C-alpha positions in Angstrom: 0.0 0.0 0.0 1.3 3.4 -0.8 1.5 5.9 2.0 0.7 9.3 0.5 1.5 11.1 3.7 5.1 9.8 3.7 7.6 12.5 3.9 11.2 11.8 3.4 13.3 13.2 6.2 16.3 13.7 3.9 15.9 16.2 1.1 18.6 17.2 -1.4 17.4 20.7 -1.2 18.8 20.8 2.3 22.2 19.5 1.1 25.1 21.5 -0.3 26.5 20.6 -3.7 30.2 21.6 -4.0 31.5 22.1 -7.5 34.7 23.5 -9.1 34.6 27.3 -8.6 34.6 28.0 -12.3 31.5 25.9 -12.8 29.3 27.3 -10.0 27.2 29.4 -12.2 26.8 26.8 -14.8 25.5 24.4 -12.2 23.2 27.0 -10.8 21.7 27.4 -14.4 21.4 23.7 -14.9 19.0 21.0 -13.8 21.2 20.5 -10.6 19.6 23.6 -9.3 16.2 21.9 -9.2 17.6 19.5 -6.6 20.1 21.6 -4.6 19.3 25.0 -3.2 22.9 25.4 -2.1 25.6 25.1 -4.8 28.9 26.5 -3.8 32.6 26.3 -4.9 34.9 23.6 -3.5 37.1 24.9 -0.7 
């Protein structure tokens, strides 16, 4: 039976995607931004 009230406690939108600094804007403009609210350069 499918539980339609189920809420996944882990969401990628809460996670941070670290990418090469020169690629941050490209990732933010891509489909990755649909999944990650936080796209930042690698340290």
